[in-house]
C-alpha positions as CSV (number, residue, x, y, z in Angstrom):
1,M,16.0,-1.1,12.6
2,P,12.2,-0.7,13.2
3,D,10.6,-3.3,15.1
4,L,6.9,-3.0,13.6
5,E,5.4,-5.6,16.0
6,N,6.1,-3.2,18.8
7,S,4.6,0.0,17.1
8,R,2.0,1.8,19.2
9,F,-1.0,0.9,16.7
10,L,-0.2,-2.9,16.7
11,R,0.5,-3.0,20.5
12,A,-2.8,-1.0,20.9
13,C,-4.9,-3.8,18.9
14,R,-3.6,-5.8,21.1
15,Q,-4.2,-4.1,24.2
16,L,-0.5,-3.8,25.0
17,P,0.9,-0.5,26.9
18,V,1.8,2.2,24.4
19,D,4.2,5.2,25.0
20,A,1.6,7.5,23.4
21,T,-1.9,6.7,22.1
22,P,-1.6,5.8,18.7
23,V,-3.9,8.0,16.0
24,W,-5.3,7.8,12.2
25,F,-8.0,8.5,10.2
26,M,-10.4,6.6,8.6
27,R,-10.6,8.1,4.7
28,Q,-7.0,9.6,5.8
29,A,-6.2,9.0,2.2
30,G,-7.0,12.3,0.4
31,R,-10.7,14.1,0.3
32,S,-9.5,16.9,2.2
33,L,-6.0,16.6,1.1
34,P,-4.6,19.1,-1.6
35,E,-2.0,17.4,-3.0
36,Y,-4.7,14.4,-2.9
37,K,-6.9,16.3,-5.1
38,A,-3.8,17.6,-7.4
39,L,-2.3,13.8,-7.6
40,K,-5.5,12.5,-8.8
41,G,-7.1,14.9,-10.9
42,T,-10.3,13.8,-12.2
43,T,-8.9,10.2,-12.7
44,N,-12.1,7.9,-11.4
45,I,-11.1,6.5,-8.4
46,L,-11.5,2.8,-9.8
47,D,-8.7,3.9,-12.1
48,A,-6.9,5.2,-9.7
49,I,-6.9,2.0,-7.2
50,A,-5.8,-0.1,-10.5
51,E,-2.3,2.0,-10.8
52,P,-0.4,0.1,-8.1
53,E,2.1,3.3,-8.0
54,L,-0.7,6.3,-8.3
55,A,-2.4,3.9,-5.2
56,A,0.8,3.7,-3.0
57,E,1.3,7.2,-3.0
58,I,-2.2,8.2,-2.0
59,T,-1.8,5.9,0.8
60,L,1.3,7.4,1.6
61,Q,0.4,11.2,1.6
62,P,-1.0,11.5,5.0
63,V,1.5,9.6,6.5
64,R,3.9,11.7,5.4
65,R,2.0,14.9,6.3
66,Y,0.2,13.9,9.7
67,G,2.6,11.6,11.0
68,V,-0.4,8.9,12.1
69,D,0.7,5.9,13.4
70,A,-1.1,3.7,10.4
71,A,-1.4,3.6,6.9
72,I,-4.6,2.5,5.4
73,L,-4.5,0.8,1.8
74,Y,-6.2,2.7,-0.7
75,S,-8.5,1.4,-2.2
76,D,-12.6,0.8,-1.9
77,I,-15.0,-2.4,-0.8
78,V,-16.5,-2.7,-4.2
79,V,-13.0,-3.4,-6.1
80,P,-13.8,-7.6,-5.6
81,V,-17.2,-7.0,-7.0
82,Q,-16.0,-4.8,-10.0
83,S,-13.2,-7.0,-10.9
84,V,-15.1,-9.9,-11.7
85,G,-17.3,-8.3,-14.0
86,F,-20.6,-7.6,-11.7
87,G,-21.3,-3.9,-13.5
88,V,-20.2,-1.7,-11.0
89,E,-18.9,1.9,-11.1
90,I,-18.6,4.3,-8.6
91,A,-20.2,7.9,-9.8
92,A,-18.8,11.2,-8.4
93,G,-20.8,12.7,-5.9
94,V,-23.0,9.4,-5.9
95,G,-21.0,6.5,-4.7
96,P,-21.3,2.8,-5.8
97,V,-23.6,2.3,-8.8
98,I,-24.4,-1.1,-10.3
99,E,-25.6,-1.4,-14.0
100,R,-27.7,-4.9,-13.1
101,P,-28.5,-4.7,-9.6
102,F,-29.2,-8.4,-8.1
103,T,-32.3,-9.6,-7.8
104,S,-32.8,-13.3,-8.2
105,A,-30.8,-16.3,-7.9
106,D,-29.7,-16.6,-11.1
107,D,-27.7,-13.4,-10.0
108,L,-25.6,-15.9,-8.2
109,D,-23.4,-16.9,-11.6
110,R,-22.4,-13.2,-11.9
111,L,-20.5,-13.8,-8.7
112,P,-17.6,-16.6,-9.6
113,E,-15.2,-17.2,-7.0
114,F,-12.7,-14.5,-6.2
115,D,-9.2,-15.0,-6.2
116,P,-7.5,-11.7,-5.7
117,A,-4.4,-13.0,-7.7
118,E,-6.6,-13.5,-11.1
119,H,-8.9,-10.4,-10.5
120,T,-6.9,-7.8,-8.3
121,P,-3.8,-8.2,-9.2
122,Y,-2.9,-4.6,-8.7
123,V,-4.2,-4.7,-5.3
124,L,-1.5,-7.0,-3.7
125,E,1.1,-4.9,-6.2
126,T,-0.1,-1.8,-4.4
127,V,0.4,-3.6,-1.3
128,R,3.9,-4.9,-1.8
129,L,4.7,-1.3,-2.7
130,L,3.7,0.2,0.6
131,A,5.2,-2.5,2.5
132,K,9.0,-2.0,0.6
133,E,8.3,2.0,1.1
134,L,6.6,1.7,5.1
135,A,10.2,-0.3,5.5
136,G,8.8,-1.8,8.7
137,S,8.1,1.6,10.3
138,T,4.6,2.1,10.3
139,P,1.9,-0.6,9.9
140,L,-0.4,-1.1,7.1
141,I,-4.4,-1.9,7.7
142,G,-5.5,-4.0,4.4
143,F,-9.0,-4.0,4.2
144,A,-12.5,-5.3,2.6
145,G,-16.3,-4.5,2.7
146,A,-18.3,-6.6,4.6
147,P,-21.0,-9.3,3.0
148,F,-23.7,-6.9,4.1
149,T,-22.6,-3.6,2.9
150,V,-21.5,-4.9,-0.2
151,A,-24.8,-7.1,-0.6
152,S,-26.8,-3.8,-0.1
153,Y,-25.3,-2.1,-2.7
154,L,-25.7,-4.7,-5.4
155,L,-29.1,-5.1,-4.3
156,E,-30.1,-1.6,-4.1
157,G,-28.1,-0.6,-7.0
158,R,-26.7,2.5,-5.3
159,P,-26.1,3.8,-1.7
160,S,-29.7,4.1,-0.2
161,R,-30.8,5.4,3.3
162,D,-33.4,3.3,3.9
163,Y,-32.3,-0.1,2.0
164,V,-35.9,-1.7,1.0
165,Q,-34.6,-4.0,-1.5
166,T,-32.0,-5.4,1.0
167,R,-34.3,-5.8,3.8
168,K,-37.2,-7.2,1.2
169,L,-34.8,-10.2,0.4
170,L,-33.9,-10.6,3.7
171,W,-37.3,-11.1,5.1
172,S,-39.0,-12.8,1.8
173,D,-36.0,-15.0,1.0
174,P,-33.9,-15.8,3.9
175,G,-32.1,-18.7,2.1
176,L,-31.4,-16.7,-1.1
177,F,-29.9,-13.4,1.6
178,H,-27.8,-16.1,3.1
179,E,-26.6,-17.0,-0.1
180,L,-25.3,-13.8,-1.2
181,L,-23.7,-13.1,1.8
182,D,-21.8,-16.4,2.1
183,R,-20.6,-15.6,-1.8
184,L,-19.2,-12.1,-0.4
185,A,-17.8,-13.2,2.5
186,Q,-15.7,-15.5,0.5
187,Y,-14.6,-12.3,-1.4
188,C,-14.0,-10.9,1.9
189,I,-11.6,-13.6,3.0
190,A,-10.2,-13.8,-0.2
191,S,-9.2,-10.0,-0.7
192,L,-8.1,-10.0,3.6
193,R,-5.9,-13.2,3.3
194,G,-4.3,-11.9,-0.3
195,Q,-3.8,-8.3,1.6
196,V,-1.8,-10.2,4.3
197,A,0.2,-12.3,2.4
198,A,1.6,-9.2,0.2
199,G,2.7,-7.2,3.7
200,A,-0.5,-5.7,5.8
201,S,-0.1,-5.9,9.1
202,A,-3.3,-5.8,10.3
203,I,-7.3,-5.8,8.6
204,Q,-10.6,-3.7,8.7
205,V,-13.5,-5.1,8.0
206,F,-16.1,-2.3,6.8
207,D,-19.5,-3.1,7.6
208,S,-20.7,0.4,7.1
209,W,-24.3,0.0,6.9
210,A,-25.4,-2.5,8.9
211,G,-26.7,0.0,11.4
212,A,-29.4,0.2,9.5
213,L,-30.5,-3.5,10.8
214,T,-31.7,-4.0,14.7
215,P,-29.6,-6.3,16.8
216,E,-32.0,-9.1,16.5
217,D,-31.7,-9.2,12.4
218,Y,-28.4,-8.7,12.4
219,A,-27.5,-11.7,14.9
220,E,-29.9,-13.8,12.5
221,H,-28.9,-12.8,9.4
222,V,-25.3,-11.2,9.2
223,L,-23.8,-12.2,12.2
224,P,-23.0,-15.9,11.0
225,S,-21.0,-14.6,8.2
226,T,-18.9,-12.0,10.1
227,R,-18.4,-14.8,12.5
228,K,-17.0,-16.8,9.2
229,I,-14.8,-13.9,8.3
230,F,-13.3,-13.8,11.4
231,S,-12.8,-17.4,11.7
232,A,-11.0,-17.7,8.7
233,V,-8.5,-15.1,9.2
234,A,-7.7,-15.9,12.2
235,D,-4.3,-18.0,11.4
236,L,-2.8,-14.9,10.1
237,G,-2.1,-13.6,13.6
238,V,-2.8,-9.8,12.3
239,P,-5.6,-7.7,14.3
240,R,-8.9,-8.3,12.8
241,I,-11.1,-4.8,12.8
242,A,-14.7,-4.3,12.9
243,S,-16.2,-0.8,11.7
244,G,-19.3,0.7,10.9
245,V,-21.5,3.5,11.2
246,G,-24.6,3.7,13.8
247,T,-23.5,0.2,14.8
248,S,-22.9,1.1,18.6
249,E,-25.8,-1.9,19.3
250,L,-23.5,-4.1,17.6
251,L,-20.3,-3.8,19.2
252,G,-21.0,-7.1,21.2
253,H,-21.6,-8.8,18.5
254,W,-18.6,-7.8,17.0
255,A,-16.8,-9.2,20.2
256,D,-18.2,-12.3,19.3
257,A,-17.7,-12.9,16.4
258,G,-13.9,-12.6,16.9
259,A,-12.9,-9.0,16.3
260,D,-9.7,-8.4,18.3
261,V,-10.7,-4.2,17.7
262,V,-14.5,-2.7,17.2
263,S,-14.5,1.1,15.8
264,V,-16.7,3.5,17.6
265,D,-18.9,5.5,16.2
266,S,-19.5,9.4,18.0
267,T,-23.1,8.1,19.4
268,I,-21.7,6.6,22.4
269,T,-18.3,6.9,24.8
270,L,-15.5,4.3,24.8
271,D,-16.3,3.3,28.3
272,E,-19.7,2.7,27.3
273,A,-18.3,0.7,24.2
274,R,-16.2,-1.2,26.5
275,R,-18.9,-2.7,28.5
276,R,-20.8,-3.3,25.7
277,T,-17.7,-5.7,24.8
278,G,-17.0,-6.9,28.0
279,G,-13.6,-5.7,27.6
280,R,-12.9,-8.4,25.5
281,T,-11.7,-6.2,22.3
282,A,-9.7,-2.7,21.9
283,V,-11.6,0.2,21.3
284,Q,-11.0,2.8,17.8
285,G,-12.4,5.7,17.6
286,N,-14.5,8.1,18.4
287,L,-13.9,12.1,17.7
288,D,-17.2,13.3,16.3
289,P,-16.2,13.9,12.3
290,W,-18.5,16.6,12.0
291,A,-17.3,19.0,14.9
292,V,-13.5,18.0,13.2
293,A,-15.0,19.3,10.1
294,L,-17.1,22.5,11.2
295,A,-16.0,23.7,14.7
296,S,-13.2,26.3,16.0
297,W,-10.5,24.3,17.1
298,P,-11.2,25.2,21.2
299,V,-13.8,23.0,20.5
300,V,-11.9,20.4,18.5
301,E,-9.2,20.3,21.5
302,A,-12.3,19.9,24.2
303,K,-14.0,17.2,22.2
304,S,-10.4,15.6,21.3
305,H,-9.9,15.4,25.5
306,A,-13.3,14.3,26.2
307,V,-12.5,10.9,23.6
308,L,-9.1,10.4,26.2
309,A,-10.7,11.1,29.2
310,S,-13.6,8.5,28.1
311,N,-10.6,5.6,27.9
312,A,-9.2,6.5,31.3
313,G,-5.9,5.3,30.7
314,R,-6.8,1.7,29.7
315,P,-4.6,-0.2,27.2
316,G,-6.0,-0.9,23.9
317,H,-7.3,2.5,22.6
318,I,-7.0,3.6,19.0
319,F,-7.6,7.5,18.6
320,N,-9.7,7.9,15.6
321,L,-12.4,10.0,14.3
322,G,-16.4,8.3,15.0
323,H,-16.6,7.8,10.9
324,G,-14.5,9.1,7.8
325,V,-12.8,12.5,7.4
326,R,-15.6,14.8,6.1
327,P,-14.3,16.5,3.0
328,E,-14.8,20.2,4.3
329,T,-11.7,19.3,7.2
330,A,-8.9,21.2,7.4
331,P,-5.6,19.3,7.3
332,A,-4.1,21.4,10.0
333,T,-7.1,20.7,12.3
334,L,-6.3,17.2,12.0
335,Q,-2.5,17.9,12.3
336,R,-3.2,19.6,15.7
337,V,-5.7,16.4,16.7
338,V,-2.5,14.3,16.2
339,D,-0.3,16.6,17.6
340,L,-2.7,16.6,20.6
341,V,-2.9,12.6,21.3
342,H,0.5,12.4,20.3
343,A,1.5,14.6,23.1
344,A,-1.0,13.6,25.9
345,P,0.6,11.6,28.5
346,V,-0.8,7.9,28.2
347,G,-4.6,8.2,30.2
348,S,-4.0,11.8,30.7
349,H,-6.7,14.4,29.8
350,A,-5.8,17.0,31.1
């Protein structure tokens, strides 16, 4: 009978020795997989997420194809706010689009208390299906959106490059900004707890756009909600992963907040990431996703070895990309990366 707690992924999350470096990819469920495109077809992502059997099958596709060491739930960070009727859609080629963006304190009434069993039972059913299908052989990562990143969508109305409305509220009405983040922290906590109760073995908090803030503004305005989330799920006993883009300056803050694992983007090396966290966390990353999508195999191979070399054989490394899989990525390239990482002796970069 497989011992899930002794899986490579969970052991690495806890900085324990492993027989081979575990690997999985953010955005591994779909985007570049032909079987994903064939299965999902023209179904909107939110509709696909609401069908547990479909969402479970999409989650499993890359596990079957690549032999990765963890599955990540097929869902989206805006699902909780969408489920309570805030008016969220995911537009193809755009991302989350908000019908009526958050503009004042009155909009807090549009964010009632979130109960995953009531509002997103389909997500919990997907997790249960996956826990049964994976049968203790492969850990399932549940996830939720961090308050700042979800708030940025609600305030901007769509994906943004400059976050004008988000920054404006943060500086002009920090009290309301903190109220909004507190409300979204409750959504995040409830969602994560529900997923673990249904069978998730680890949880990842995506603060995808927190890198838009200075470390000082993050520490003052966002870190309290991050700390609140990680503290509220500490009793679950599962690894807690923090992830973002352009967030290399925030790694120490994430360690302070209670993350067990920090995702490292492609802008710094793993040894520098460990220095910034003081060795308090495991590290996840950090092969350049653009290189994997666009470069020849010798380049990808060399960069993969460089990532392993940067870890220098220390326990607590989960091989991943510095961000998500690009749609242009050839599945065969990802397969070769998985095979390379699994074949490399732990600590080797030869």
